[in-house]
N, C-alpha and C positions, 0 to 999 in steps of 0.2 A: 504493500500500500504506500509506504513512504517513498519507494522507488518511483512509483507511478506519479506521485505528487511532485517529486523532483523533476521528472521528465516534463510534466505539465508546466511547471514553473519556467524551466529553461526554454521550452517551446514558445511560451507566451512572450518571453523577452526577445526572442529572435524574430518574431513576426512584427513587421512594421505596421504601425497603427494608421499611418497616413497614406501609404501606397496602396492603390487599388489592386486587387488580385482576383483571380478567377479560379474556380475549383471545378475540375472536371474529372469524372471517374469513368474510365473505360469499362465498357460492359464486357464481362468475362463469362463465357458460356462454358460451364463445366459439364463434362460428359463422364459418365461412369462406365468404366471398362467392365463389361460383363463377359465372362468366358463363353465361347460359342457352345461348348458342350452343355452348359446349364440351360440353354434354350431347348435342348432336345431331351431333357429329363423331367420327370414329375417333380413338382415342388409342393409338398404338402403344407397346408396352412390351417391353423386352428384359431377361430374367433370365439372367445368365451370370457366371462368374468374371471377374476383371480380370487375373489372371495365370495362366499355364499353361506347362508345360514343353514343349520341342520333342518332337514325335511323340506327345504325350499327347492323348487325346480330350477335347474340351470340348463341353458341351451348351449350346445356345442355345435358350431357351424364350420363346415369345411368347404363351403361353396367357392371360396377364393383360391382354392388349390389350383395350381397351374397344370394344365394338361397339354403336352406338346402335340398330341395326336387326337384332335377332337372327335375323329370318327371312331375311336376306341372308347368303350365305356369303362369308367374307373369304379373300383370297389373300395369302400371305406370301412375299415374295421377299427373300432374304438375299444381300447383297454382302459377302463375307468379307474383303476387303482384300488378299488375296493372288492375285487374279485368278479365284478360284472363286466360283460362285453356286450356291445351293440354294433349294428351295422347301419350305414346310411350316411347321406351327405349332412343331414342335420338331425341331431338326436336331443332328447330331453332326459335328464337324469336327476335324481335327488340322493343325497347322502344322509345316512341315519346316525352316523357317529362323527363327532368333531375330530379335527386333525388335518394334516397336510397330505394331499393325494397328488400323485403324478399321473396325468392322463396321457396315454400314448395313442397316436393316430397312425395307422398303417394304410397307405394308399397304393393300390396295385392296378395295373392294366392287364389286357389279355395276353401280353407277352411276358407276364410275370415280372415286369419291371416294377419297382416299388420305391417309395420314399417314406421316411418315418419322421414324425414331428411330436414333440412333447410339450406339455403345458401343466404348470403347477397350480393346484387349487387348494385354498385354505378354507376349511369348513369350520364354522364357529357356532357356539351355543348362545353366547351373549356378545354384545359389542357396546362400545361407547366412543364418543368423539372427544379427543383430547386437544385442546387449544392452548398453545404455549409459545412463548418467546424467550424461554429460560435457557439460553445457550450455555450457561455455566453448568447445567445439569444434563448435558447431552449423554454422558455415560450412563447416568441413572435412567434416562428415558429409553435408551437402548436395552438396558437390563429389564426394565418394566415391559417393554414390547415383547422381548423373548420369553419372559415368564408368563405373560398373558397368552402367548401362543401355546405354551405347554398346557395351560389350563383350558384351552378351547375358547379363549376370549380374543376378539379382534379389536385392536386399538387403532382407530383411524386418526392419525396425527396431522393436524393442520398447524404449521409453525412458521415463524419468521425469526431468523437468527442473524447475528452479525451486525445489527444496527448499533450506531455509536451512542444513542441516547434513547430514553424511554419515549420521548416525543416521536422520533422517527420510527421506532419499533411499533408503536401503537398504530401509526398510519399504515405501515407495511402489513401488519397482521389484519387490520380491518379490510384492506384491499384483498388479501387472500381469502378471507371469509366471504366477501361479496362474490368472488369467483366460484366458491364452493357452495353457494347458498342452495343449489338444487339438491344437494345430498344431505344437508343438515337436518332436513325434516324427517329423515329416516331414523334418527337417533332419539331415544327416550331419555338418555343420560348424557349430559354435557359436562365435561371436566375442564375447568380453567386453571392453568398453572402459568401465570404471567407475572411480570415484574410489577410490584405495587398493586394498584386497583384497576389497571388498564383492561383486564379481561371483562370485568363487570360493565365498564362503560362502553366497551366495544359491542357487547350484546345489546345494550340499550340502543345504540346507534344503528346496529344492523336490523333490529326489529322495526325501525322506522325508515329503512333505506328505500323501500318501495312498497307498493301494495302487495306484491308477492311475498314479502318477508314479514308482513304484519301477522302476528299470531303464530309465527314459526316455532316459538319456544313455549307455547301454551301447554300446560300440564307436563312439562319436562322436569326432570330432576337435574338440578344444576349443582355441581360440586366445585367449590372454590378451594384450591390448594395455595396456601401462602404461609410465609414465616412472619408476616406483619401482625400488628395488634388486631385480634378478632373483633374487639369492640369498635375500633375505627372502621374496619371493613364492614361491620354490621350496619353502620350508618349509611355507607355507600350502597350496600346491597338492598336497603329499603327502597331506594329510587329505582334500582334495576328490577326489583320485584314488582313494583307498580307498573313499570313500562312493559316488561316482557310477559308478565302473568304466568310464571311457572308454577308447578305444584309446590315446590319449596326450593330454597337455596341453603345448602349446607356449607359452612365455612370451617375448614379444618387445616391440619398440618401436612407436610409432605409425606410423613411416615404412614399416612392413611391410604396411600395409593395401592399398596400391596393388598391390604384387606379389601379394598374395593374390587380388585380383580377376583379375589376368592369368593366374595359374597354373591349369592344368587339374586338378592333384591336389596334395595336401599335400606329397608328396615333391618335386614340381617346385617348389613354393613354398619349401621349405627349401633346395633347391639354389640358387634365385634369391637367397635371403637370404645365402648364403655368398658368392655372386659380388658382391653389393652391399656386403658387409661389415657387415650389420645384425646386431646381437647377439641371440641367442636361447638359451633353455634348454629342454630337453625333459624332461618328467616322464612316464615310462612304466612305472614300477615303484614299489613301496612300500619305504620305508626303516624298519628296525626301530628300537626305542628304544635310546638310548645315554646316556652321561654328559653329552655336550654338547647333546643335544636332548631330554632327558627331559620337560621342561615343554612344549616344542613338540608332542611326541607326545601328551601328555595333553590339551592344548588341542584338537588335531585330533581326538582320540578323543571328546571331549565334543561337538564339532560333529557328528561322525559319528553320535552317538547322539541327536541332536536338540536339544541345548542351544542356545538362540538365540545367534548370534554377536554380536549387539549387546550382550547381557548380558555376555558374556565380554570384549568390548572395554571396556565401562565398568569392569568389575572390574580389568582390567589397567591402565587409565588412572588408577585411583584412587591408586596410589602416586605417580604423577607429580603429580597434583593436590595431594595433601597435602604433598609435598615442596616444591612451589612456595609453598604457604601458609606453611610453616615458613620458607622463604627470605625472603618478604616481611615476616614478623613479626620474625625474628631479625636479618636483615642490613639490610633496607630500613627497618623500623620502622613499617610501616603497621599500623593496628588491624584485626585479623581476626576478633574475637569467637570466639577459639578456632580449632580445626581443623574441627569439625563443620559450623558454619554456612556458611563459604565453600565447603566441599566439596559440601554439599548444593545450594547455589545453582548451582555450576558444573555438576553433574550434571543439574539441572533445566533449565539453559540448553541443554545438549546435547540433552536429550529434547524440549524445546519449540521450540528455535531461539532465537537471541539476541534477535531483535526481539520476539517474543511473550513470551519469558521476562522481559525487562526490563519490558515493558508490564504483564504480570500481577503482577510484583513491585511495581511502582508502585501499581497498583490495590489490592493486598492491604495494603500499608503505609499508603496513604491512608485507606482505610476502617477499618483497624485503629486508626490514630491518632485518627480522628474518633470511633470507638466508645469509646475510652478516655476522651476528653475528656467525652463525654456521660455515660458511666457514672460519672465521677468525682464527679458531683453527688449520687450516691446512696451510702448507707452499705451497701456490699456486701462480703462476704468475697472474698478474692483468687481462689480457685479458681472459684466460681460466676461472678465477674465475667469471668475469662478465658474461661470456657465460653461466655458470652454474646458476647464479642468474636469468638471463633472461629466461632460460629454466624452472626454477621453477615457475617463474611468468606466463609463458605461460601455464603450467599445472594448475596453480591456476585459470586462466581465463577459461580453459576448464572445470574444476570442477564446477566453478560458473555457467557456462552455463548449465551444467548437472543438477545442483540443481534447476536452474530456470525452466528447462523443467519439472523436477519432481514435483515442487511445483505449476506449472501452471502459472508462471509469464511470460505471453505472451509478454509483452513489452520488457523484457530482451532477450527472445529467438529470437525475430524477428528483433532486431536492427543489424546494420552492425558491423561486427567484426573488420573491418579495423581501426576505431578510437580507439578501445581497444588496438590493437597491436601498433599503433603509441604512445599511452599513455604509454604502457609498456616500450618502448625504453627510456623514460625519467627517468627510474629507475637508469640508469648509472649516470646521472647528480646528482640525489638525493643521491646516495650512495657515490659518490666522495665528496660531501659536508659534509656528515657525517664523512668521513675519515679525512678530513682536519680540520673541526671545532668542531667535537664532536656531539653527538646525540642531546643534549639540544639546542645548538646554531643552528644546522641544522633544528631542528623542528620549531623554530621561523621563520627561513628564508623560509621554505616550506609553513608555514601557511600564511605568508605575500604574497608569490607568488600565492597561491590559492585564497586569498582574491582579489588580483588584477584580476585574471582570472575570478572570479565570477562577479565582477563589470563590466568587459569587456563584459561578456556574457549578463548581464542585458541590457547594452546599445546596443549590437549587435542584441538582440532579440526585440528591440523597433520597433514596426511595422511601425511607422511613418518614422523613420530613414531608415529602410530597404527598404521601398517603395520609399522613396526619392532617395536613392542611385541607386536603380534599374531603376527608371524613369529618373534620371539625373546623369548618371555615370561620367559626366564631373566634378562633385564635388570632385573626388579623387585628382585633382590637387590642391584643396584648402588645403588638408592635408599636401602637401609638404611645403606650406608656413607656416602652423602651426608648423611643425617640425623644420623649419629654426628658428622660434622664440624660440622654446624650446631649440634648440641647442645653442642659445646665452644667455640662462638664467644664470645669475650670482648671483642671490639673494639666501638667505637662504631658505632651504626647510621647509615644515610644520613640519616634524618630528624633525628637528633641533631646531625650535622654542619651541617645547614641551620639548625637552631634556634639553635645556638651559634656561628654563623659570625662574628658581630661580635666575640665573645670571642677566637676564633682569630685574627682579623685584628688585634685590638688587641695580642695577645701577640706576634705576628710583628713589629709595629712597634716594640715594646720590645726 
C-alpha cells in the first residue's frame, strides 16, 4: 500500500498541470488459445447449487455439456455421492443427511467416448447469515465456519474487510448487503459481528433502502456479537428494533458463537448461555422517551426515518473533537490554527482514512505552496491569486484520482470527493500563514496542527468512545462543562514549561 502511495505521489509530481495532454488507449483484442483436440471431445458441465438444505430438492443440469458430434446422442449418468444414481440431462434429487457430497457426472456417446465432471454439494440442517467487518478475527471466523460444517450448519458470510476506518467499513458493508438483499430473506437468524454498533445501524438503513427491503427482517432472530458495553448497545438496539421489527435482538459476547452453532433453536441457545455463564441482553420491546434517554430516543428516531448513521456519529463526535482541540491549545500549548481547521482535518481523516487523508493533505499543501511561490512573481490581487491557487489544487486532486485509477488503487478511487474538496479550501489558511510568518515558521505551525488533528482522529476512531456517544448522546452536555473548565484555565501550558525549563531549574538551584 505504501509503495503504491509513493508511486502515486511521484507520478503526480511528474505530470504537468498546465500542459494539455491526451490519453488514448489502444484497443487490444485478446484471443484465447484453445487446443484443437478439445473441440473434438465431450466437455461435461454441471449446473447446480453448492449448498442445499436437508430434504430440499436440488436440480442438477447438464444441458450445457459440449457435444462435438450433435448427430450422436449422449448419455448422462449421475453418481450423487450418497449411494444413489440417476440418468438424464436434468435430474432432481434430495439428501436426507447433512454433510458434504461429491457429485460425479459421466457423459458418454455411442463411440464410448466419455468425459467426467465433479461438483461438491454441502447439505445442511440449519443455517444463519453472519454479517461482519471484524478483520482482526479472521482466524476465528474460519474456525467457526469449519466447525459449523462439521455440525451440519451452513454459515453464509457477508463481510467487508481491510477498510482503514469504521466510517469506510460501514459504507462498504452496507453496499455488500444491498447487493445480497435477494438472499437475506431466506434466513430466520441474522448474526452481527461488527466493529462498534455499525451492524445495528446498517440493518436499520437496509430495511429502508427500498420497498423490496421493507419488512425483510420481520420476525427474524437477530444476534449481536460485541465486546462493547451491552447497556450502551441496548440503547442503540431499541431504535433498530422499532425500525426492522424482528422477533427479538439478543446482545451477547463473542464466546457465544460456538453455542449458537450447536443449538437447535434460539431458546436452546439462550439456555446454553445461562449454563455457561455468558452475559447477554434481550431487546424484544420498545422503550418510550424519558428524561434520561430523550436524546437516545431522538437519535434512534432519526435513524429510523432514514438519517445516515455515519452522519449522526460524526455530529456526535464533533464535541469530542473540538474539546480535544481546546485541550491541546489551552493546556498543552500546541498551535491549532483555531478550532475550525483541526476539526475539519480530523473529520476529513475519518471520511478518507488516515493514510489517504495524510497523503492528500501533503499533496494539497505541496502544490498549494508551489503555486504561491510561482504566482508571487506576478502582480496579482489577493482574491484572484487565491482562486488560481485553489484551481491548481483542484486539478492536482483530479490528476491524483486519475493516477489512482490507472494504478488500480481502488481505495482512493472509491472514496468520497467531498472531504478532499473541503480539505483543499484550507489551503487559503495555510498560504496566509506562510505570507505572514514565512515558510519555516508556517511549516512548524502546520505540523503542530496536523499532529493535533491526528491525535483527535485516534480518539474519535476509538470504538468504545464512538459506541458510547452513539448509545448515550446525552454525554455531549458533559463536554460543555469540560470546556467551561478549560476556559478558566490560568496555569502555564506544557509547552511553556518545556520552553522555560532552564529558568525553572536555575530558580530551584537558588
